[in-house]
C-alpha positions, -999 to 999 in steps of 0.1 A, spaced: 666 248 -126 700 232 -125 730 254 -121 765 248 -132 790 263 -108 828 264 -102 840 234 -82 876 245 -77 868 276 -57 840 280 -32 839 318 -37 833 314 -74 806 288 -67 789 313 -45 792 339 -73 777 315 -98 748 307 -75 741 344 -69 741 350 -106 718 321 -112 694 335 -86 696 369 -103 688 353 -136 658 335 -121 645 368 -106 650 385 -140 634 358 -162 613 337 -138 580 354 -148 586 342 -184 584 307 -171 555 313 -147 576 312 -116 569 332 -84 603 348 -79 594 360 -45 592 324 -31 623 305 -40 637 274 -23 672 263 -31 685 227 -32 720 214 -31 735 179 -30 770 173 -16 793 202 -26 762 220 -42 748 223 -7 774 250 1 762 276 -25 726 266 -20 730 274 17 747 307 10 717 318 -10 695 312 20 717 327 48 738 355 32 721 388 29 749 407 10 743 396 -25 766 423 -39 796 408 -21 792 376 -41 775 387 -73 809 390 -91 806 399 -128 770 388 -131 753 406 -160 720 408 -141 709 431 -113 719 420 -78 693 394 -66 670 400 -37 682 375 -11 648 378 8 632 359 -20 649 327 -8 625 312 17 641 278 22 671 257 17 674 219 13 708 202 14 715 165 13 
């Protein structure tokens, strides 16, 4: 899944990434995804929010106005950045 995120503000990029993770956890089963085993990937600036999903445990601090329930950060089992 490709995620669009704010590029002018790192905190907003983190919030967008957390909301994307929450969406995947809420709707992943509809697409046959195992939402308890997620790996994030980020290239260049996208590596920052991808990494935050893998290391930050306080999803509520970054979830912002996401319409989905706060994601489970323990579902992110790996991070790849290039």
